[in-house]
C-alpha atoms as one frame of an Amber mdcrd trajectory, in Angstrom:
protein
 155.742 181.264 121.674 153.309 180.077 118.996 153.024 182.211 115.854 149.517
 183.607 116.603 150.583 184.530 120.137 153.845 185.991 118.847 152.016 188.087
 116.246 149.659 189.388 118.931 152.584 190.261 121.214 154.432 191.985 118.358
 151.339 193.969 117.351 151.032 195.255 120.893 154.755 196.036 121.151 154.634
 197.857 117.811 151.604 199.821 119.020 153.653 200.779 122.071 156.349 202.205
 119.806 158.865 199.338 119.498 160.376 199.662 115.971 162.091 196.256 116.233
 158.673 194.654 116.745 157.543 196.001 113.366 160.505 194.351 111.604 159.780
 190.983 113.220 156.041 191.375 112.667 156.566 192.068 108.971 158.404 188.790
 108.475 155.594 186.901 110.233 152.582 188.474 108.503 153.905 189.094 104.998
 153.207 185.579 103.693 149.643 185.672 105.038 149.098 189.078 103.436 150.404
 187.636 100.150 147.990 184.713 100.484 145.101 187.138 100.999 146.202 189.283
  98.058 146.734 186.166  95.942 143.134 185.188  96.596 142.074 188.494  95.071
 144.399 188.309  92.121 144.101 184.566  91.380 143.514 183.471  87.782 144.181
 186.880  86.296 146.130 187.803  83.183 149.737 188.914  83.248 148.849 192.389
  81.977 147.021 193.528  85.099 147.864 196.998  86.328 147.432 195.811  89.921
 149.548 192.772  90.758 149.563 190.697  93.948 152.818 192.239  95.149 151.537
 195.754  94.512 148.348 194.998  96.455 150.339 193.583  99.376 152.739 196.522
  99.350 149.956 199.124  99.218 148.054 197.355 101.995 151.220 197.062 104.073
 151.955 200.783 103.722 148.444 201.646 104.860 148.636 199.203 107.761 151.982
 200.598 108.931 150.336 204.017 109.129 147.779 202.467 111.503 150.209 201.583
 114.297 147.891 203.208 116.833 144.978 200.985 115.804 144.916 199.204 119.157
 145.368 195.742 117.673 143.611 193.098 119.755 145.300 190.097 118.202 146.399
 188.399 114.987 142.820 187.828 113.762 141.965 191.510 114.320 145.034 192.516
 112.290 144.060 190.297 109.358 140.442 191.456 109.542 141.618 195.057 109.186
 143.957 193.920 106.410 140.916 192.544 104.568 139.194 195.928 104.880 142.283
 197.724 103.589 142.633 195.396 100.598 138.925 195.755  99.832 139.286 199.548
  99.753 142.345 199.365  97.483 140.602 197.008  95.045 137.344 198.932  94.987
 139.142 202.250  94.522 141.123 200.768  91.620 137.959 199.276  90.074 136.110
 202.593  90.405 139.024 204.450  88.830 139.233 201.941  85.988 135.474 202.179
  85.399 135.586 205.960  85.388 138.328 205.967  82.764 136.864 203.181  80.640
 133.214 204.231  80.621 133.306 207.884  81.458 132.148 207.027  84.984 128.907
 205.298  84.016 128.043 202.233  86.089 127.184 198.974  84.367 124.318 196.719
  85.376 125.451 193.582  87.212 123.407 190.404  87.504 125.345 188.941  90.418
 128.678 188.084  91.936 130.544 184.785  92.091 131.177 184.489  95.842 133.913
 181.928  95.192 136.132 184.447  93.409 136.810 188.138  93.953 136.401 190.051
  90.659 139.568 191.528  89.177 139.870 195.300  88.896 141.329 194.991  85.383
 138.571 193.025  83.664 134.991 193.554  82.636 134.109 191.988  86.001 135.466
 195.087  87.763 131.938 196.465  87.641 130.918 193.502  89.835 133.381 194.623
  92.491 132.064 198.184  92.458 128.437 197.007  92.499 129.181 194.583  95.321
 130.869 197.315  97.334 127.854 199.590  96.866 125.455 196.802  97.866 127.661
 195.893 100.824 127.560 199.495 102.044 123.759 199.384 101.782 123.663 196.088
 103.712 125.950 197.569 106.368 123.420 200.336 106.986 120.737 197.683 107.598
 122.727 194.868 109.224 126.369 195.719 109.956 127.284 192.245 111.209 126.141
 190.487 108.032 128.088 192.997 105.933 131.149 192.393 108.095 130.794 188.621
 107.637 130.873 189.102 103.854 133.857 191.397 104.088 135.825 188.998 106.293
 134.922 185.819 104.413 134.834 187.068 100.810 137.422 189.827 100.826 139.558
 188.631 103.739 139.427 184.918 103.066 138.913 184.256 106.773 137.488 180.920
 107.790 134.153 180.578 109.540 135.966 180.087 112.842 138.243 183.114 112.348
 135.252 185.244 111.374 133.403 184.068 114.474 136.388 185.062 116.618 136.609
 188.544 115.080 132.879 189.146 115.505 132.636 187.398 118.873 129.776 185.157
 117.722 129.389 181.405 117.179 130.365 179.603 113.972 126.716 178.672 113.245
 125.840 182.378 113.494 128.549 183.196 110.946 127.271 180.503 108.591 123.697
 181.768 108.912 124.769 185.393 108.399 126.915 184.382 105.399 124.013 182.564
 103.742 121.517 185.367 104.395 123.933 188.123 103.389 124.746 186.419 100.076
 121.039 186.051  99.308 120.382 189.692 100.231 123.308 190.901  98.116 122.295
 188.826  95.094 118.747 190.229  95.305 120.095 193.754  95.684 122.494 193.345
  92.761 119.751 191.993  90.521 117.717 195.184  91.100 120.564 197.541  90.154
């Protein structure tokens, strides 16, 4: 069985209550979860309070609690993993901002869509501002917000994003371009 098919089968078996499936699934998905977390934590200083391993472990614990999620397949699992990691990072950035600045939000000119801001730097305010803008976009156009979440936070490819959203790759590319422009405009007004 190929790895994607095996992951899908194990997700379903785990959802049906097979504890052995979870053990096997963990060994198959852990490296991909580390890659996703590494994307978030890349190029950061050694003194971070949130390290790649801690992000993976926290995400894993939350995912294990979601065994009844009705996983469709491997791509669905990693899409949900992206959402979980986004929540962990944003919560940590909000907490850091609240401690550092007494809860006051800083003005943000924009976000570098090639690199997720770190929760332990001055760029943490970018992550919080982006999350707020993304929530606003989701209320207007949920699919475009989901594209950003999957591509930016999840590191999914255009093709993987298209599979999750059940749309074509050109649609994902168009949504990605429009969503980034909308978010940059929104962030510049904050």
